[in-house]
PDB file as gemmi writes it, atoms N, CA and C in Angstrom:
CRYST1    1.000    1.000    1.000  90.00  90.00  90.00 P 1                      
ATOM      1  N   MET A   1       0.903  -1.096   0.200  1.00  0.00           N  
ATOM      2  CA  MET A   1      -0.030   0.040   0.014  1.00  0.00           C  
ATOM      3  C   MET A   1       0.840   1.183   0.082  1.00  0.00           C  
ATOM      4  N   PRO A   2       1.876   1.393   0.773  1.00  0.00           N  
ATOM      5  CA  PRO A   2       2.637   2.631   0.798  1.00  0.00           C  
ATOM      6  C   PRO A   2       3.262   2.938  -0.636  1.00  0.00           C  
ATOM      7  N   LEU A   3       3.702   2.060  -1.389  1.00  0.00           N  
ATOM      8  CA  LEU A   3       4.060   2.097  -2.612  1.00  0.00           C  
ATOM      9  C   LEU A   3       3.157   2.726  -3.301  1.00  0.00           C  
ATOM     10  N   LEU A   4       1.839   2.192  -3.427  1.00  0.00           N  
ATOM     11  CA  LEU A   4       0.871   2.861  -4.333  1.00  0.00           C  
ATOM     12  C   LEU A   4       0.545   4.286  -3.848  1.00  0.00           C  
ATOM     13  N   LEU A   5       0.653   4.814  -2.822  1.00  0.00           N  
ATOM     14  CA  LEU A   5       0.465   6.129  -2.326  1.00  0.00           C  
ATOM     15  C   LEU A   5       1.740   6.835  -2.587  1.00  0.00           C  
ATOM     16  N   SER A   6       2.888   6.248  -2.527  1.00  0.00           N  
ATOM     17  CA  SER A   6       4.132   7.268  -2.845  1.00  0.00           C  
ATOM     18  C   SER A   6       4.355   7.345  -4.414  1.00  0.00           C  
ATOM     19  N   ALA A   7       3.752   6.899  -5.265  1.00  0.00           N  
ATOM     20  CA  ALA A   7       3.976   6.917  -6.671  1.00  0.00           C  
ATOM     21  C   ALA A   7       3.328   8.307  -6.979  1.00  0.00           C  
ATOM     22  N   PRO A   8       4.156   9.199  -7.795  1.00  0.00           N  
ATOM     23  CA  PRO A   8       3.741  10.341  -8.218  1.00  0.00           C  
ATOM     24  C   PRO A   8       2.571  10.238  -9.381  1.00  0.00           C  
ATOM     25  N   LEU A   9       1.655  11.156  -9.200  1.00  0.00           N  
ATOM     26  CA  LEU A   9       0.699  11.321 -10.153  1.00  0.00           C  
ATOM     27  C   LEU A   9       1.062  11.261 -11.660  1.00  0.00           C  
ATOM     28  N   GLY A  10       1.858  12.249 -11.905  1.00  0.00           N  
ATOM     29  CA  GLY A  10       2.560  12.355 -13.151  1.00  0.00           C  
ATOM     30  C   GLY A  10       1.504  13.108 -14.309  1.00  0.00           C  
ATOM     31  N   ASN A  11       1.914  14.181 -14.585  1.00  0.00           N  
ATOM     32  CA  ASN A  11       1.051  14.988 -15.810  1.00  0.00           C  
ATOM     33  C   ASN A  11       1.293  14.391 -17.082  1.00  0.00           C  
ATOM     34  N   SER A  12       2.437  13.463 -17.159  1.00  0.00           N  
ATOM     35  CA  SER A  12       2.879  12.974 -18.391  1.00  0.00           C  
ATOM     36  C   SER A  12       2.178  11.640 -18.897  1.00  0.00           C  
ATOM     37  N   LEU A  13       1.202  11.201 -17.888  1.00  0.00           N  
ATOM     38  CA  LEU A  13       0.679  10.177 -18.158  1.00  0.00           C  
ATOM     39  C   LEU A  13      -0.636  10.330 -19.288  1.00  0.00           C  
ATOM     40  N   ASP A  14      -0.842   9.466 -20.061  1.00  0.00           N  
ATOM     41  CA  ASP A  14      -2.200   9.541 -20.926  1.00  0.00           C  
ATOM     42  C   ASP A  14      -3.346   9.162 -20.169  1.00  0.00           C  
ATOM     43  N   LEU A  15      -4.494   9.286 -20.733  1.00  0.00           N  
ATOM     44  CA  LEU A  15      -5.696   9.179 -20.053  1.00  0.00           C  
ATOM     45  C   LEU A  15      -6.018   7.446 -19.741  1.00  0.00           C  
ATOM     46  N   PHE A  16      -5.378   6.688 -20.514  1.00  0.00           N  
ATOM     47  CA  PHE A  16      -5.706   5.280 -20.222  1.00  0.00           C  
ATOM     48  C   PHE A  16      -4.491   4.715 -19.332  1.00  0.00           C  
ATOM     49  N   GLU A  17      -3.274   5.551 -19.155  1.00  0.00           N  
ATOM     50  CA  GLU A  17      -2.532   5.105 -18.098  1.00  0.00           C  
ATOM     51  C   GLU A  17      -3.003   5.607 -16.679  1.00  0.00           C  
ATOM     52  N   LEU A  18      -3.656   6.870 -16.653  1.00  0.00           N  
ATOM     53  CA  LEU A  18      -4.201   7.349 -15.341  1.00  0.00           C  
ATOM     54  C   LEU A  18      -5.237   6.422 -14.893  1.00  0.00           C  
ATOM     55  N   LEU A  19      -6.261   6.315 -15.886  1.00  0.00           N  
ATOM     56  CA  LEU A  19      -7.402   5.291 -15.588  1.00  0.00           C  
ATOM     57  C   LEU A  19      -6.893   3.972 -15.061  1.00  0.00           C  
ATOM     58  N   ASP A  20      -5.975   3.279 -15.488  1.00  0.00           N  
ATOM     59  CA  ASP A  20      -5.279   2.019 -15.044  1.00  0.00           C  
ATOM     60  C   ASP A  20      -4.757   2.242 -13.443  1.00  0.00           C  
ATOM     61  N   ARG A  21      -4.086   3.408 -13.245  1.00  0.00           N  
ATOM     62  CA  ARG A  21      -3.661   3.737 -11.924  1.00  0.00           C  
ATOM     63  C   ARG A  21      -4.461   3.888 -11.077  1.00  0.00           C  
ATOM     64  N   TYR A  22      -5.532   4.593 -11.313  1.00  0.00           N  
ATOM     65  CA  TYR A  22      -6.684   4.691 -10.548  1.00  0.00           C  
ATOM     66  C   TYR A  22      -7.490   3.778 -10.311  1.00  0.00           C  
ATOM     67  N   ARG A  23      -7.527   2.858 -11.200  1.00  0.00           N  
ATOM     68  CA  ARG A  23      -8.123   1.447 -10.910  1.00  0.00           C  
ATOM     69  C   ARG A  23      -7.527   0.505  -9.757  1.00  0.00           C  
ATOM     70  N   HIS A  24      -6.247   0.863  -9.714  1.00  0.00           N  
ATOM     71  CA  HIS A  24      -5.577   0.181  -8.598  1.00  0.00           C  
ATOM     72  C   HIS A  24      -5.795   0.724  -7.383  1.00  0.00           C  
ATOM     73  N   HIS A  25      -5.864   2.112  -7.295  1.00  0.00           N  
ATOM     74  CA  HIS A  25      -6.278   2.821  -6.297  1.00  0.00           C  
ATOM     75  C   HIS A  25      -7.780   2.471  -5.626  1.00  0.00           C  
ATOM     76  N   ALA A  26      -8.588   2.292  -6.548  1.00  0.00           N  
ATOM     77  CA  ALA A  26      -9.987   1.972  -6.153  1.00  0.00           C  
ATOM     78  C   ALA A  26     -10.213   0.527  -5.646  1.00  0.00           C  
ATOM     79  N   ASP A  27      -9.193  -0.291  -6.214  1.00  0.00           N  
ATOM     80  CA  ASP A  27      -9.062  -1.803  -5.720  1.00  0.00           C  
ATOM     81  C   ASP A  27      -8.418  -1.772  -4.277  1.00  0.00           C  
ATOM     82  N   ALA A  28      -7.736  -0.943  -4.007  1.00  0.00           N  
ATOM     83  CA  ALA A  28      -6.872  -0.824  -2.647  1.00  0.00           C  
ATOM     84  C   ALA A  28      -7.839  -0.188  -1.660  1.00  0.00           C  
ATOM     85  N   LEU A  29      -8.654   0.804  -2.140  1.00  0.00           N  
ATOM     86  CA  LEU A  29      -9.774   1.266  -1.337  1.00  0.00           C  
ATOM     87  C   LEU A  29     -10.693   0.273  -0.932  1.00  0.00           C  
ATOM     88  N   ILE A  30     -11.237  -0.341  -1.757  1.00  0.00           N  
ATOM     89  CA  ILE A  30     -12.052  -1.629  -1.461  1.00  0.00           C  
ATOM     90  C   ILE A  30     -11.571  -2.578  -0.477  1.00  0.00           C  
ATOM     91  N   GLU A  31     -10.315  -2.862  -0.608  1.00  0.00           N  
ATOM     92  CA  GLU A  31      -9.707  -3.952   0.179  1.00  0.00           C  
ATOM     93  C   GLU A  31      -9.068  -3.420   1.618  1.00  0.00           C  
ATOM     94  N   SER A  32      -9.008  -2.306   1.671  1.00  0.00           N  
ATOM     95  CA  SER A  32      -8.334  -1.724   2.858  1.00  0.00           C  
ATOM     96  C   SER A  32      -9.341  -1.488   4.162  1.00  0.00           C  
ATOM     97  N   ASP A  33      -9.030  -1.907   5.396  1.00  0.00           N  
ATOM     98  CA  ASP A  33      -9.638  -1.535   6.614  1.00  0.00           C  
ATOM     99  C   ASP A  33      -9.069  -0.689   7.227  1.00  0.00           C  
ATOM    100  N   ASN A  34      -7.873  -0.171   6.741  1.00  0.00           N  
ATOM    101  CA  ASN A  34      -7.200   1.096   7.672  1.00  0.00           C  
ATOM    102  C   ASN A  34      -7.915   2.473   7.258  1.00  0.00           C  
ATOM    103  N   HIS A  35      -8.449   3.141   8.211  1.00  0.00           N  
ATOM    104  CA  HIS A  35      -9.109   4.462   7.890  1.00  0.00           C  
ATOM    105  C   HIS A  35      -8.019   5.354   7.411  1.00  0.00           C  
ATOM    106  N   ILE A  36      -7.032   5.576   7.767  1.00  0.00           N  
ATOM    107  CA  ILE A  36      -6.140   6.463   7.292  1.00  0.00           C  
ATOM    108  C   ILE A  36      -5.712   6.148   5.749  1.00  0.00           C  
ATOM    109  N   GLU A  37      -5.592   5.004   5.573  1.00  0.00           N  
ATOM    110  CA  GLU A  37      -5.038   4.414   4.179  1.00  0.00           C  
ATOM    111  C   GLU A  37      -6.255   4.892   3.209  1.00  0.00           C  
ATOM    112  N   ARG A  38      -7.452   4.531   3.869  1.00  0.00           N  
ATOM    113  CA  ARG A  38      -8.632   4.862   3.066  1.00  0.00           C  
ATOM    114  C   ARG A  38      -8.795   6.235   2.674  1.00  0.00           C  
ATOM    115  N   MET A  39      -8.462   7.121   3.705  1.00  0.00           N  
ATOM    116  CA  MET A  39      -8.582   8.770   3.301  1.00  0.00           C  
ATOM    117  C   MET A  39      -7.540   9.223   2.348  1.00  0.00           C  
ATOM    118  N   ALA A  40      -6.403   8.541   2.575  1.00  0.00           N  
ATOM    119  CA  ALA A  40      -5.167   8.789   1.421  1.00  0.00           C  
ATOM    120  C   ALA A  40      -5.648   8.430   0.152  1.00  0.00           C  
ATOM    121  N   LEU A  41      -6.234   7.115  -0.102  1.00  0.00           N  
ATOM    122  CA  LEU A  41      -6.673   6.723  -1.257  1.00  0.00           C  
ATOM    123  C   LEU A  41      -7.788   7.451  -2.014  1.00  0.00           C  
ATOM    124  N   CYS A  42      -8.590   7.869  -1.162  1.00  0.00           N  
ATOM    125  CA  CYS A  42      -9.716   8.819  -1.513  1.00  0.00           C  
ATOM    126  C   CYS A  42      -9.223  10.213  -2.054  1.00  0.00           C  
ATOM    127  N   GLY A  43      -8.299  10.729  -1.280  1.00  0.00           N  
ATOM    128  CA  GLY A  43      -7.534  11.886  -1.650  1.00  0.00           C  
ATOM    129  C   GLY A  43      -7.004  11.648  -3.006  1.00  0.00           C  
ATOM    130  N   ARG A  44      -6.191  10.656  -3.243  1.00  0.00           N  
ATOM    131  CA  ARG A  44      -5.678  10.442  -4.560  1.00  0.00           C  
ATOM    132  C   ARG A  44      -6.608  10.233  -5.693  1.00  0.00           C  
ATOM    133  N   LEU A  45      -7.702   9.550  -5.474  1.00  0.00           N  
ATOM    134  CA  LEU A  45      -8.710   9.430  -6.300  1.00  0.00           C  
ATOM    135  C   LEU A  45      -9.348  10.660  -6.743  1.00  0.00           C  
ATOM    136  N   LEU A  46      -9.489  11.536  -5.751  1.00  0.00           N  
ATOM    137  CA  LEU A  46      -9.976  12.892  -6.150  1.00  0.00           C  
ATOM    138  C   LEU A  46      -9.078  13.617  -6.988  1.00  0.00           C  
ATOM    139  N   ALA A  47      -7.865  13.586  -6.800  1.00  0.00           N  
ATOM    140  CA  ALA A  47      -6.668  14.211  -7.566  1.00  0.00           C  
ATOM    141  C   ALA A  47      -6.767  13.773  -8.691  1.00  0.00           C  
ATOM    142  N   GLY A  48      -6.890  12.412  -8.905  1.00  0.00           N  
ATOM    143  CA  GLY A  48      -7.303  11.711 -10.442  1.00  0.00           C  
ATOM    144  C   GLY A  48      -8.006  12.343 -11.066  1.00  0.00           C  
ATOM    145  N   LEU A  49      -9.400  12.384 -10.607  1.00  0.00           N  
ATOM    146  CA  LEU A  49     -10.552  12.898 -11.268  1.00  0.00           C  
ATOM    147  C   LEU A  49     -10.467  14.500 -11.667  1.00  0.00           C  
ATOM    148  N   MET A  50      -9.761  15.166 -10.723  1.00  0.00           N  
ATOM    149  CA  MET A  50      -9.527  16.684 -11.214  1.00  0.00           C  
ATOM    150  C   MET A  50      -8.659  16.644 -12.412  1.00  0.00           C  
ATOM    151  N   MET A  51      -7.469  15.729 -12.349  1.00  0.00           N  
ATOM    152  CA  MET A  51      -6.588  15.829 -13.595  1.00  0.00           C  
ATOM    153  C   MET A  51      -7.342  15.263 -14.781  1.00  0.00           C  
ATOM    154  N   ILE A  52      -8.074  14.351 -14.676  1.00  0.00           N  
ATOM    155  CA  ILE A  52      -8.715  13.835 -15.946  1.00  0.00           C  
ATOM    156  C   ILE A  52      -9.666  14.859 -16.347  1.00  0.00           C  
ATOM    157  N   GLY A  53     -10.516  15.574 -15.457  1.00  0.00           N  
ATOM    158  CA  GLY A  53     -11.462  16.573 -15.727  1.00  0.00           C  
ATOM    159  C   GLY A  53     -10.708  17.896 -16.328  1.00  0.00           C  
ATOM    160  N   GLY A  54      -9.524  17.973 -16.156  1.00  0.00           N  
ATOM    161  CA  GLY A  54      -8.650  19.253 -16.582  1.00  0.00           C  
ATOM    162  C   GLY A  54      -9.158  20.407 -15.753  1.00  0.00           C  
ATOM    163  N   GLU A  55      -9.421  20.216 -14.518  1.00  0.00           N  
ATOM    164  CA  GLU A  55      -9.796  21.242 -13.653  1.00  0.00           C  
ATOM    165  C   GLU A  55      -8.633  21.734 -12.844  1.00  0.00           C  
ATOM    166  N   GLY A  56      -7.354  21.152 -12.867  1.00  0.00           N  
ATOM    167  CA  GLY A  56      -6.161  21.701 -12.372  1.00  0.00           C  
ATOM    168  C   GLY A  56      -6.381  22.039 -10.845  1.00  0.00           C  
ATOM    169  N   GLY A  57      -7.241  21.483 -10.226  1.00  0.00           N  
ATOM    170  CA  GLY A  57      -7.292  21.690  -8.842  1.00  0.00           C  
ATOM    171  C   GLY A  57      -8.433  22.660  -8.288  1.00  0.00           C  
ATOM    172  N   LYS A  58      -9.325  22.855  -9.427  1.00  0.00           N  
ATOM    173  CA  LYS A  58     -10.585  23.694  -9.112  1.00  0.00           C  
ATOM    174  C   LYS A  58     -11.786  23.041  -8.745  1.00  0.00           C  
ATOM    175  N   GLY A  59     -11.631  21.823  -8.459  1.00  0.00           N  
ATOM    176  CA  GLY A  59     -12.677  20.894  -8.135  1.00  0.00           C  
ATOM    177  C   GLY A  59     -13.398  20.174  -9.276  1.00  0.00           C  
ATOM    178  N   VAL A  60     -14.009  19.115  -8.968  1.00  0.00           N  
ATOM    179  CA  VAL A  60     -14.858  18.314  -9.999  1.00  0.00           C  
ATOM    180  C   VAL A  60     -16.196  18.684 -10.207  1.00  0.00           C  
ATOM    181  N   HIS A  61     -16.662  19.044 -11.343  1.00  0.00           N  
ATOM    182  CA  HIS A  61     -18.214  19.368 -11.713  1.00  0.00           C  
ATOM    183  C   HIS A  61     -18.702  18.382 -12.388  1.00  0.00           C  
TER     184      HIS A  61                                                      
END                                                                             
C-alpha cells in the first residue's frame, strides 16, 4: 500500500495510463480496513478525477 500512495501522479501520463493507475487505487480502497489509508486513497482518487477533468485543482463538476 505505501508504494501505491508514494507513486507520483504524473502529468505526463495519458488518459488510459491514469485510468489504470486509479483502478489500482480503487481496488486498494475496497480492500483496505485502515481508516488512514482509505482517506489517503480517496484523496488520490479525487486528485485523479481533477486531472482527468482538466480542472487543475478547481474541483470536480
